[in-house]
Each structure stands twice: as structure tokens, then as C-alpha cells.
C-alpha positions as CSV (number, residue, x, y, z in Angstrom):
1,M,242.5,16.3,301.5
2,E,245.3,17.4,303.8
3,V,246.5,13.8,304.1
4,V,246.4,13.4,300.3
5,T,248.3,16.7,299.8
6,A,251.0,15.5,302.3
7,I,251.3,12.1,300.6
8,K,251.7,13.9,297.2
9,A,254.4,16.1,298.6
10,E,256.2,13.1,300.1
11,L,255.9,11.2,296.8
12,A,257.3,14.1,294.9
13,K,260.4,14.0,297.2
14,Q,260.9,10.3,296.6
15,I,260.8,10.4,292.8
16,E,262.3,13.0,290.5
17,P,260.1,16.1,290.1
18,E,259.8,15.6,286.3
19,R,258.6,12.1,286.8
20,Y,256.1,13.2,289.4
21,Q,254.8,15.9,287.0
22,L,254.5,13.3,284.2
23,W,252.7,10.6,286.0
24,F,250.8,12.1,289.0
25,E,250.1,15.7,288.2
26,S,247.6,15.7,285.3
27,C,245.8,12.4,284.8
28,T,246.1,10.6,288.1
29,R,244.2,11.3,291.3
30,L,244.9,10.0,294.8
31,E,242.2,9.4,297.5
32,V,242.4,8.0,301.0
33,A,239.5,6.0,302.2
34,D,238.8,2.7,304.1
35,C,242.4,2.4,305.2
36,S,243.5,2.3,301.6
37,L,245.2,4.7,299.1
38,H,243.2,4.7,295.9
39,V,245.1,5.6,292.8
40,R,242.6,6.7,290.1
41,V,244.0,6.5,286.5
42,P,242.5,7.0,283.0
43,N,243.4,3.6,281.5
44,R,245.1,0.3,281.9
45,F,248.4,1.7,280.5
46,Y,248.7,4.1,283.4
47,Q,247.5,1.4,285.8
48,D,250.1,-1.1,284.8
49,F,253.0,1.3,284.6
50,I,252.4,3.1,287.9
51,R,251.8,-0.2,289.7
52,R,255.0,-1.7,288.3
53,N,257.2,1.3,288.9
54,Y,255.8,3.4,291.7
55,H,253.8,1.1,294.0
56,A,256.6,0.9,296.6
57,H,257.0,4.7,296.5
58,L,253.2,5.2,297.1
59,Q,253.3,2.9,300.1
60,A,256.4,4.5,301.5
61,A,254.9,8.0,301.1
62,S,251.7,7.0,302.9
63,C,253.8,5.4,305.7
64,T,255.8,8.5,306.2
65,V,252.7,10.7,306.4
66,L,250.5,8.4,308.5
67,G,253.1,6.3,310.4
68,D,251.6,3.2,308.9
69,G,251.5,2.1,305.3
70,L,248.2,2.0,303.5
71,N,247.0,-0.6,301.1
72,V,247.4,0.7,297.6
73,D,244.9,-0.1,294.9
74,F,244.3,1.1,291.4
75,V,241.0,2.2,289.9
76,I,240.4,3.0,286.2
77,D,238.3,6.2,286.4
78,D,235.8,6.9,283.6
79,E,235.9,10.6,284.1
80,L,239.7,10.7,283.9
81,A,239.4,8.5,280.7
82,R,237.1,11.1,279.1
83,L,239.5,13.9,280.0
84,E,242.4,12.0,278.6
85,A,240.5,11.3,275.4
86,A,239.4,14.9,275.0
87,A,243.0,16.2,275.7
88,A,244.5,13.7,273.2
89,G,242.9,15.0,270.0
90,G,245.2,14.8,267.0
91,D,245.0,12.7,263.9
92,S,244.1,9.1,264.9
93,A,246.1,7.6,262.1
94,E,249.3,9.4,263.3
95,V,248.6,8.4,266.9
96,A,248.2,4.8,265.8
97,L,251.6,5.1,264.0
98,A,253.2,5.9,267.4
99,S,251.5,3.1,269.2
100,D,254.6,0.9,268.8
101,D,256.5,3.5,270.9
102,V,253.9,3.4,273.6
103,A,253.8,-0.4,273.5
104,T,257.6,-0.5,273.9
105,V,257.2,1.6,277.0
106,A,254.5,-0.6,278.4
107,T,256.4,-3.8,277.9
108,G,259.5,-2.5,279.6
109,A,261.8,-2.6,276.6
110,A,263.1,0.8,277.6
111,P,264.5,1.5,281.1
112,A,261.5,1.9,283.4
113,A,262.9,4.9,285.3
114,V,263.1,7.0,282.2
115,V,259.9,6.0,280.3
116,P,257.6,8.8,279.1
117,S,253.9,8.8,279.2
118,P,251.8,9.2,276.0
119,R,250.1,12.1,277.8
120,V,252.8,14.4,279.1
121,R,254.1,17.9,278.7
122,A,257.8,17.4,278.0
123,V,260.0,20.3,278.9
124,A,262.7,20.5,276.2
125,T,264.3,23.8,277.2
126,L,267.8,23.8,278.4
127,R,268.3,24.2,282.2
128,S,271.1,26.5,283.1
129,R,273.8,24.5,284.9
130,D,276.8,26.6,285.6
131,H,279.0,23.7,286.5
132,S,278.5,22.3,283.0
133,R,280.2,25.1,281.2
134,L,282.9,24.1,278.7
135,E,285.6,26.0,280.7
136,R,284.9,23.7,283.7
137,F,285.4,20.5,281.7
138,V,288.6,18.8,282.9
139,V,290.6,17.6,279.8
140,G,292.7,14.5,279.8
141,P,293.7,11.6,277.5
142,S,290.4,9.9,278.0
143,N,288.3,12.8,276.6
144,R,290.7,15.2,274.7
145,L,289.5,14.3,271.2
146,A,285.8,14.9,272.2
147,F,286.6,18.2,273.9
148,T,288.7,19.4,270.9
149,A,285.8,18.5,268.6
150,A,283.4,20.5,270.9
151,E,285.7,23.5,270.8
152,M,285.9,23.3,267.0
153,L,282.1,23.5,266.7
154,V,282.0,26.7,268.8
155,E,284.7,28.4,266.7
156,Q,283.9,26.8,263.3
157,P,280.2,26.0,262.7
158,L,279.8,22.7,260.8
159,A,283.4,21.7,261.4
160,A,282.1,18.2,262.2
161,S,278.4,17.5,261.6
162,P,277.0,15.3,262.8
163,L,279.2,14.8,265.9
164,M,278.6,11.6,267.8
165,L,280.0,11.2,271.4
166,Y,279.8,7.9,273.2
167,G,281.1,6.4,276.4
168,P,279.8,4.9,279.7
169,S,277.7,6.8,282.1
170,G,279.3,9.6,284.1
171,V,282.3,10.4,281.8
172,G,281.1,13.9,280.8
173,K,279.0,13.5,277.7
174,S,276.1,15.5,279.0
175,H,278.6,18.1,280.4
176,L,280.0,18.6,276.9
177,L,276.6,18.9,275.3
178,V,275.2,21.3,277.8
179,G,278.5,23.3,277.8
180,L,278.4,23.4,274.0
181,S,274.9,24.8,274.0
182,H,275.9,27.5,276.4
183,A,279.1,28.4,274.5
184,I,277.3,28.5,271.1
185,A,274.4,30.7,272.4
186,A,277.0,33.1,274.0
187,R,278.8,33.7,270.7
188,A,278.5,37.1,269.0
189,Q,276.5,35.6,266.0
190,R,273.9,34.4,268.6
191,R,273.3,31.0,267.0
192,R,270.3,29.2,268.5
193,A,271.1,25.9,270.2
194,L,268.7,23.4,271.8
195,Y,269.8,20.7,274.2
196,I,267.3,17.9,274.6
197,T,267.4,14.4,276.0
198,S,266.0,11.6,273.9
199,E,263.3,11.0,276.6
200,Q,262.2,14.6,276.1
201,F,262.4,14.2,272.3
202,T,260.1,11.2,272.5
203,T,257.6,12.7,274.9
204,S,257.4,15.9,272.9
205,F,256.9,13.9,269.7
206,L,254.1,11.8,271.3
207,E,252.4,14.8,272.8
208,A,252.5,16.6,269.4
209,L,250.8,13.6,267.8
210,R,248.1,13.6,270.5
211,G,247.1,17.2,270.1
212,S,249.8,19.9,270.7
213,G,250.7,19.9,267.0
214,M,253.5,18.5,264.9
215,A,254.3,21.8,263.3
216,S,255.2,23.4,266.7
217,F,257.3,20.4,267.6
218,R,259.2,20.4,264.3
219,R,259.8,24.1,264.5
220,K,261.3,23.7,268.0
221,C,263.7,20.9,266.9
222,R,264.5,22.0,263.4
223,G,264.3,25.8,263.7
224,V,267.6,25.9,265.6
225,D,271.2,26.3,264.4
226,V,272.5,23.5,266.6
227,L,270.5,20.5,268.0
228,L,272.1,18.5,270.7
229,I,270.4,15.2,271.6
230,D,271.5,13.2,274.7
231,D,271.1,9.5,275.5
232,V,270.3,8.4,272.0
233,Q,270.2,4.8,273.1
234,F,266.8,5.6,274.7
235,L,265.3,5.6,271.2
236,L,266.1,2.0,270.5
237,G,262.9,0.1,269.7
238,K,260.7,3.2,269.3
239,K,260.0,2.9,265.6
240,S,257.9,6.0,264.8
241,T,260.2,8.2,267.0
242,V,263.2,6.9,265.1
243,V,261.5,7.8,261.8
244,E,260.9,11.4,263.2
245,L,264.6,11.5,264.3
246,L,265.7,10.5,260.8
247,N,263.5,13.2,259.2
248,T,264.9,15.7,261.8
249,V,268.5,14.7,261.0
250,D,267.9,15.1,257.3
251,A,266.2,18.4,257.6
252,L,269.1,19.8,259.8
253,L,271.9,18.5,257.6
254,S,270.3,19.6,254.4
255,A,269.8,23.1,255.9
256,G,273.5,23.3,256.9
257,K,272.7,23.0,260.6
258,Q,274.8,21.4,263.3
259,L,273.8,18.1,265.0
260,V,275.4,16.6,268.1
261,L,274.4,13.4,269.7
262,A,275.5,11.3,272.7
263,A,275.0,7.7,273.6
264,D,276.3,5.2,276.2
265,R,277.5,2.7,273.6
266,P,279.3,2.8,270.2
267,L,277.4,3.2,267.0
268,G,277.8,-0.5,266.2
269,E,275.5,-1.3,269.1
270,L,272.9,1.3,268.0
271,R,271.8,-0.6,264.8
272,G,268.3,-0.6,266.3
273,L,268.1,3.1,265.2
274,G,267.9,1.8,261.6
275,R,270.4,1.7,258.7
276,D,269.5,5.2,257.5
277,V,270.1,7.0,260.9
278,V,273.3,5.0,261.5
279,S,274.6,5.8,258.0
280,R,274.0,9.5,258.6
281,L,276.0,9.4,261.8
282,E,278.8,7.4,260.3
283,G,279.3,10.2,257.8
284,G,280.2,12.6,260.6
285,M,282.7,12.6,263.4
286,I,282.6,9.9,266.1
287,S,284.5,10.3,269.3
288,R,284.7,8.0,272.3
289,I,285.0,9.3,275.9
290,D,286.6,6.8,278.4
291,P,286.5,6.8,282.2
292,P,288.8,9.5,283.5
293,E,292.4,8.5,284.4
294,L,294.0,9.4,287.7
295,A,295.3,12.9,286.7
296,T,291.9,13.8,285.2
297,R,290.1,12.6,288.3
298,R,292.3,14.8,290.4
299,G,291.4,17.8,288.2
300,I,287.7,17.0,288.4
301,F,287.7,16.6,292.2
302,R,289.7,19.8,292.7
303,G,287.3,21.7,290.3
304,L,284.3,20.4,292.2
305,G,285.9,21.7,295.4
306,E,286.4,25.1,293.8
307,L,282.8,25.2,292.5
308,H,281.4,24.4,296.0
309,E,284.0,26.6,297.8
310,V,285.5,23.7,299.7
311,D,289.2,23.8,300.5
312,L,290.7,20.5,299.6
313,P,294.3,19.8,300.6
314,D,296.5,17.9,298.0
315,D,296.6,14.7,300.1
316,V,292.8,14.6,300.2
317,V,292.5,15.2,296.5
318,D,295.0,12.3,295.9
319,F,293.2,10.0,298.3
320,V,289.8,10.5,296.8
321,A,290.9,10.4,293.2
322,S,292.8,7.1,293.7
323,R,289.8,5.5,295.5
324,F,286.9,6.6,293.3
325,T,287.8,5.5,289.8
326,Q,284.7,5.1,287.8
327,H,283.3,8.5,286.9
328,A,282.7,12.1,288.0
329,R,279.5,11.3,289.9
330,E,281.3,9.2,292.4
331,L,283.7,12.1,293.0
332,S,280.8,14.5,293.4
333,G,279.1,12.3,295.9
334,A,282.4,12.0,297.9
335,L,282.7,15.8,297.9
336,K,279.2,16.4,299.1
337,L,279.7,14.0,302.0
338,L,283.0,15.7,303.0
339,E,281.4,19.2,302.7
340,T,278.5,18.2,304.9
341,T,280.7,16.6,307.5
342,S,283.0,19.7,307.5
343,R,280.0,21.9,308.2
344,L,278.5,19.6,310.8
345,E,281.8,19.3,312.7
346,S,282.9,22.9,312.1
347,C,286.3,21.8,311.0
348,P,288.3,21.8,307.7
349,V,288.5,18.8,305.4
350,T,291.6,16.7,306.2
351,L,293.0,13.4,305.1
352,E,292.0,11.8,308.5
353,M,288.4,13.0,308.0
354,A,288.3,11.8,304.4
355,E,289.6,8.3,305.4
356,R,287.0,8.1,308.2
357,V,284.0,9.6,306.4
358,L,284.5,7.9,303.1
359,A,285.4,4.5,304.5
360,E,282.0,3.0,304.0
361,L,281.6,4.4,300.5
362,I,285.0,3.0,299.5
363,R,284.1,-0.4,300.9
364,H,280.8,-0.3,299.1
365,R,282.3,0.6,295.7
366,A,285.4,-1.6,296.0
367,R,285.2,-4.8,293.9
368,A,287.9,-7.3,294.5
369,V,289.6,-8.1,291.2
370,R,290.7,-11.7,290.8
371,L,293.3,-13.2,288.5
372,T,290.5,-15.0,286.8
373,D,288.8,-11.7,286.1
374,I,291.9,-10.3,284.5
375,E,292.5,-13.4,282.4
376,K,288.9,-13.3,281.1
377,A,289.0,-9.5,280.3
378,V,292.3,-9.8,278.5
379,C,291.2,-12.8,276.5
380,D,288.0,-10.9,275.5
381,V,289.8,-7.8,274.4
382,F,292.5,-9.6,272.5
383,Q,290.0,-12.2,271.2
384,I,292.1,-15.2,272.1
385,E,290.9,-18.5,273.5
386,S,290.5,-19.0,277.3
387,G,293.6,-20.7,278.6
388,S,296.0,-19.2,276.1
389,L,297.6,-17.1,278.7
390,Q,298.6,-20.1,280.8
391,S,300.1,-21.9,277.8
392,G,303.8,-22.0,276.9
393,R,303.3,-20.2,273.6
394,K,305.8,-17.4,273.0
395,A,304.2,-15.9,269.9
396,S,303.4,-12.2,270.2
397,E,299.6,-12.7,269.9
398,V,299.9,-14.5,273.2
399,S,303.0,-13.2,274.9
400,Q,301.8,-9.5,274.7
401,P,298.4,-10.2,276.3
402,R,300.1,-12.3,279.0
403,M,302.5,-9.5,279.7
404,L,299.6,-7.0,280.1
405,A,297.7,-9.5,282.2
406,M,300.6,-9.7,284.7
407,W,301.0,-5.9,284.7
408,L,297.2,-5.5,285.5
409,A,297.5,-8.2,288.2
410,R,300.2,-6.3,289.9
411,K,298.1,-3.1,289.8
412,Y,294.7,-4.5,290.8
413,T,295.3,-7.5,293.0
414,R,297.3,-8.2,296.2
415,A,298.5,-11.5,294.8
416,P,302.2,-12.2,295.4
417,L,304.6,-12.3,292.5
418,S,304.9,-16.0,292.7
419,E,301.2,-16.5,292.5
420,I,300.8,-14.1,289.5
421,S,303.7,-15.8,287.6
422,G,302.3,-19.3,288.4
423,Y,298.8,-18.5,287.4
424,F,300.0,-17.3,284.0
425,G,302.0,-20.4,283.4
426,R,305.5,-19.2,284.5
427,R,307.7,-20.8,287.1
428,S,309.7,-17.8,288.3
429,H,308.3,-14.8,290.2
430,S,310.8,-12.7,288.2
431,T,308.6,-13.1,285.1
432,A,305.9,-10.8,286.6
433,I,308.6,-8.2,287.4
434,T,309.9,-8.4,283.9
435,A,306.4,-8.1,282.5
436,Q,305.7,-5.0,284.6
437,K,309.0,-3.3,283.4
438,K,308.2,-4.0,279.8
439,V,304.7,-2.6,279.9
440,D,306.0,0.5,281.8
441,Q,308.6,1.0,279.0
442,L,306.0,0.6,276.3
443,M,303.8,3.2,278.0
444,A,306.7,5.6,278.4
445,C,307.5,5.5,274.7
446,R,303.8,5.2,273.5
447,G,304.4,1.7,272.2
448,T,301.9,-0.6,270.5
449,V,300.7,-4.2,270.9
450,H,299.0,-6.4,268.4
451,L,295.2,-6.4,268.9
452,G,293.8,-8.9,266.4
453,D,295.1,-7.9,263.0
454,R,296.0,-4.3,263.9
455,A,298.4,-2.4,266.0
456,C,296.9,-0.7,269.1
457,G,298.5,1.7,271.6
458,V,299.4,-0.1,274.8
459,E,297.5,2.5,276.9
460,D,294.4,2.1,274.7
461,A,294.6,-1.7,275.1
462,I,294.9,-1.3,278.9
463,R,291.8,1.0,279.0
464,Q,289.8,-1.5,277.0
465,V,290.7,-4.3,279.5
466,E,290.0,-2.0,282.5
467,A,286.6,-1.1,281.0
468,K,285.9,-4.9,281.0
469,L,287.0,-5.1,284.6
470,R,285.1,-1.8,285.3
471,V,288.0,-0.3,287.1
472,G,289.7,3.0,286.6
């Protein structure tokens, strides 16, 4: 029993506590016998999912505890099956309705790392995270519209309902949602706000179907003044959960309540939620959050330093913000490494230390951008044929993308001017210099370029191309 307890403790360290609670705390038992680790589960669903997603973690945990990895085998236990069946309860027809959601989980249509069990106790209460307050959100061109919308909702209930925020991972969507819930709950009128991830929404819904009661679940999600749902893309393919989401949306909107949702992709890529859900969201406010630009990254990194009480000189802030360009999580990771090194070596954080300590991280994250990458990204964004940028055409639908491509090549590659000009079909290296000056001038006066059949701000066009390149 002591060995099993130690293995459980090690396993809990390796995977997130919530996932350990979901998959190993209630309906899974571990036993060590005959040089093997036996994993007893109630049914084939548990067996297949745990084998596929946690087999390596189980082996690693046993190796850490015993010094030598055990064979891991899975056994469907009749007693556990009876306990599971007794705990499930609920109306069998409603459970059958949700079987598509469980099947989606089992076939891997949703990300394996965030898949809920049909027998879990989902925690949907908001965890207090001081660093996610609205006042700590660093505002810049990439997120100003979304932040302004969030402020409006605090001051003016129903100013924009539903509000849909979208953008790639790590750009601050969750920070805004959690910050909103804190700010709303702190107001004098004491409006009730619930922040919940789509994973928690799904697991709570399935648990309610299997015995805990739909009435309680619906009171929790619909009995609030503001419901904030994160990672909506998680619901794609979960038919019965999407139906419940639609009913929840309708109930909140008809009652004059506020709804805020966040996703990692635009609404056009969430058609799997169904026409009805999408049309409801289209009737509200939609705001994109882009990866933070340099000035915003500086502010984020400096703010993280203040939160963790780490003194960061200006040259260190500039160095880190210019090297870690994707999202705030990179900056947080860099700060933690600098903070730990500073304590270990009993010395302040300096530029020399940052260059030394972060060198490996920077090499790991750096991705060499090639001229061919820039050409492809520009052609994709401007929807022009491959090879157009090398042609001799001078029409604006080609000359403007070519000009931006040369500007990006100067920014993200070490290619000499002659190589850049030659690659894009020009003989003189001065062409690349001219292109850079023109783009700089357009940015200074907030000029536009032609993107298909519409005018687009030059900075917005550049951000779209950089998103294709996945650079900052």
C-alpha cells in the first residue's frame, strides 16, 4: 500500500491535479503485484482512454518510486463497474443523448489532454488569481478593443452581449475573462459572475445527466448575472453539449443577462457549434486579440517582474521582450528562470545573466524565417498566386504585397539587400531599401494597402502575415 500511495503521489505531480482527480481518484484503483502495476478500471472507455493518454506517466511514476519501471496492465473490474453504474443514475434516455459527446472523447476528436470523463465531479467555481485582475492587463494596439469592451461591461451591464473574444493561445483571453468576473463581482451592485471553461461546462453537464441533476447544473449556469465561458472551441463535435449551450445562451439573453465567450479561432471556424449558436454570437460584439507587439511585451514583462518582486533593469526588459515574441506565457517562463537563477546565485538580474541563462530557451524558440516562408505567407494573406511577387507586374495588387514582403524580409532574415531584391524579381539592391522606407512611411501615417477588394491598415496586414509566420 505504501508503494501504491507513493506511485499515486508521483503520478499526481506529473499530470495536472484536476486530471488526476478526474481519472484516478474515484473509479480507478492501482495495485502492485508480480512485478506489474495493475490499473483497475470500471469499463472499456476508462481502459482505452487511460492507456492512450497516461500509460507513459504510470510507467514513469513507478520508475521514480521503485527505481525500475513496472509493466503496466489494465483490468476491467466488475466491482468498480457496479459502483460506476450505481453512481451514474439519471434518466437513461438523457444519458443516451449525451453518448455522442462521450464517443467524441473516446475517438480523440477533442484534444486528449483536456478531455473530460463521463464520471467526474467538475469544479466550475472561479479560482482567485490575483495576477489576472483587469488592472494588471497590459493594453496595446493588439488588444485595446477587447479591453475597452471588457471595461464597458463592468461599467454598463449589457453594453455588448454576447461578447466574443478570439485569438491564439497566450494573448490574454483568459486573463480578460477572469479579470472581468473579479471586477463585476466587486461592484457595488454585487452582480453574480461565473467563469467556467468549456471543459468544465461539458463535464458538469455530463455529470448532471448521470445523476447529480440537471436542475442544479442549470441554476448554476443560468442563475448568474454574467456567464463567462472560456475555450469554446472545446465544444466542437459535442452535439448534446452544444444543444445545452444554445439553451443556456437563449435563457441568459432572454433574461437580460450578460454572456462572454472566448475561443482560439474566429467565429467562421466555429461553424461546428451549429448555425443557431453562431447566429446568436454574430448578433453581439466580436473582438480579436492579436499577439502582443514589442511595447506591449515590455509592459507585460515589467508587470510580471513587479508581481513577483523581481527588479528588472530596462536593458533586461528590452532584451527579453525582443527575443520572446509569441505570447505572455513565454515571458512568464523567462522571468521564472531569471528569478530562480538570481536566488540561486544570490545576485541581481542583469543583462549578462539574462543572455547567459536564457540562451538555450531563445535557441529553442527561434525559428529561422526564410524568404520562401515570407513569400508564401504574403501570398496567402493577400490571396494572390504563388510566384506573383517575383513577376514584373507593377499593379498595386502585386506591388504592395511585394513591398511588404521585402520589408518583412529585412526584419526577419539576415539575407543581404541584393538577395532580397533578387528573390523578389528586382535587380538592384536599392529596391529593398525603397520598399522599407515606403512601408515605414505608411505605418507612420497609418496608411492602407489593398487586401482583396477592401482597404486594410498596413499594420493590420503586417500582423496577419506575421501570424502566418508565427513571429511577433
